N, C-alpha and C positions, 0 to 999 in steps of 0.2 A: 397612518398609528405611528407615537412612537417606538424605535426600536432601543433596547436596553441591553440587548447581546448580543454577541456575535458568537456563533459555532462554525468552527473550522475541517475540515479534514483535514489529516497530516500528508500522506503520501501523495505528489504531482501537484499537491493544491498548495501545500508550502514548503517542503521538500520535493526536490527535483530528484523522483527517486527513478522515475525511467532512463535517466542518462546516467545513473549508478547504476543500474542494472547493466544496459547497454555496455556500458563500459569495462564491467568487469566479465561480458562476454568476450567481449571484442581481445581483453588481454591473454583470458583464457586459452580460445579459442585459436588467437594467433600462436600461442606457444604448442598446442594441440598439433596446429598444423606445419608447423618446425620439425616437429617432432615425427608425425605419419605421412610425411608427405601429403598432404591433403588441402583443399578449399579454404580457409579459416574461414567463410559465410556459409558455402555448403555446410560445415562442421556447427555453426551454430544453429542453423535451421534442424537439423537430426538432432541435436540434444534438445531445443527447445521443444521438438515434436513429439520425442521421442519422454521427455519428462509428464508433457501433459499426458500422455496417456497413459503410464507408471503412475501417474498420482492418480488420476481419475480412478485407475485399478485399487486403490486400496479400501478399505472396510471407513475408512476414516473420510474418503472425500467425500459426504454430506455434509459431516461436522464443518469440516475446512470450508466448505463452498457455504456456508451458514454463518459462518465466524467472520470469512471474507480475509481466508489465505490463499496465496495464488499458488501455483506449482514451483514459479521462480523463486519467492521466498522462499518454498520447500528446501532449495539448493544452498543457502544457506542459513537455515533456523535450525537452532535447538532444540528450541522446543522443552524448552525444564522448568517455566512457571504454567500458570492454569489451573485450576483445580480439576476440571471433566478430566475422566479419565482418557478421552479421544486426546488426550495431551501427551500421556504415557506411552498408549502406541506410538502416535507421532515422534514421538522421543525414539523410541527404540526402531522404527522404520527408516528415521531421518538419515546416518549414514549408511544404509544398503541401499536408500533412494536416490541420492548423492553416484552415489558411484555408478551403482548402475545405470543412471539416466547416461552418464557419461560414456560409458562403456558398450552401451545400444548406443549413440551416437556415431561414436567411431564403429561398430559394427556395420551400419547402414550405408557405410562411405566405405564399407571390405577391409575395414581393418581392425584384426582380435586380436586386441589387446588388452586383457583386464587392467595390467600393473599401469598403463597409461591412461588408465576410463579414472584408476584410483586418485593418480598424481594428479590427474585436472580437476575432479571434484574435490580435493581439497585446496586447488587453487581459486577455484570462484571462490570459496565465502570470502579470504586473503582479500583478492583482489576488491570484490565488493566494499568489504568494511574500510577499505582506506578513501573510499568515494562519498563521502557523506556532502550532497550538493544541497545547498538552498538557493531556490531563485532569489536573484538579484533585489525584487523587490519586497521579499519577505520583510525581511526587517522594517524599513521604513514605512511599511503597512504599518505592519501591530507598532511602532512606535505612535501612529495618530491616533490609533484605538486607542488604547492604555491609558485605563485612566478616564476616558468618556464612556467607553460602553465595557461590560461584562463579558469576560472571553473564555470561552470553550472549546477544549481540541477533542472530537470527537474521531476517533479512527478503527477500525477491522484492524484485525490481525490477531497475532501470538503475545501475548505480556510480554514476553523477555525481549521478541525483537522488536516489538516499536520502541520501545524503552530506551534496545542498544543505537536501534536510530535516532532517538532524541538525544542520548548522549553523546552522540557523534557530535551532532552539532547544541550543546548546552546552555548557549545562550538563548534558544528558543522559547525554553522552558516557562520563565520566570513568569514569560507575557501573560501567559495562563490562570484562571480561579480555580480551575478543574480543568480533567483529562481522563476521557474514556475511550478503555482500550473493551474492544469487545469480547475478545478473548478471557476478558475477567468480570466481564458484564455477563455473558453466558449468548447471549444474541449478539448480529452485525446488523450494522444497516444493511434493507431500508426497515428494517422491523421496528416498527413501530413504538415499539415497546425500549427497548435505547433513548430512542429521538424525547420520549415522554421521562425517563429516567433524565437525561440529562438535563431537561428544562425542570426537574422537580432540583437538581444540583443548584440550580439556578436562582430557583425560586419566582419565575417568571410564566405568564400564561405563550400559546404558542406564537400569538402573533404579536408579541414584544420578541420574539427574535430572527436571526434569519441563520440561515444552514448555506456556506459557502463551500464548494468541493469539485470537482474534475468528474467525477462519475453519475451519470443521470442515473442509472438502476441500483444505487444505495445513496446518495448523496442526497440527489434530486428528490431522486421516489420518495424517497422514507419524508424528508420535510414535509412535501408538497400532502404525503398522507395526513397527517396532524394538522395541517392546514396552515404551518409557518412559511413564512417568506423566502422564497430558493433562492441559490445567484447560479449558476454556472460557470466556470471557469474555462474557457473553451480557448486555451491558447493553440491550438492547431488547427484549426478552422471545418471541424466534426460537423458531417451533416448527420441531423437528428430528423425523425420520422417524431408526428401528432402523439409521437403512446407515452410522454414522458415530456413534460412542459414547465420549462425549469419559469417562475414569477422574470427572471431577469438571467440574461446571459452578457456576458464578459470576454475579454479576450487576456486582461491584466486584473491584477490584484489592485493595481492603480484605479481602475474603475469604478473597485467596491466603494468607496468612499464619497461618492455624489449620492450614490443610492440608501446611503443611510442620513443623509438630513433629514 
């Protein structure tokens, strides 16, 4: 069946978000380690652990899970947009969440210093914002697709944060005919509803589209649910079970091109 459109996930499919986050943690934790006399890697592990626990304790957690906003995005997101009232709650929670995650991380290593926690809580977002990384093949692949296929970006996340990520790499936006953010739509991947909405925007049937993404549980499951071809980009050689089976598995975006012929 001839393909008319390619739908792309954003984070860790086109943008190298994992690298951006890791380097922000590295820089912030090295500063914290120097100030407190602790091990930087141990601090990172403690902060990640405390951030997850805090994030899951909030009444907003089911909403953030449904929309697809992870705890580490919460460490630098402002949650200024989005119509749902949960976004207003997140906007109020965010400053305290950031400070508490870093302060508790320090405390887990025996350092009781709320002032340093507050300082690191502000450094991390600044470090993350300095690092808008894109995979080296992203633009080459988009160049080959643009004009031959309709292109749609389908991303989970908070509207203002996802737009900020795109603003950090402004050349990427013009490639896409449509950009759909889960926080604006009201449901996140793998909901069949957001995938059907994307197809409606494109004006195509499921068999005419291809979904490309790095997460089996969101990108691939959602595409499979509505009968669309799914392409799992597995750059790190992760093992999968047979619960969610992609139509195709690739290790590099360039491998997508022959699959569309």
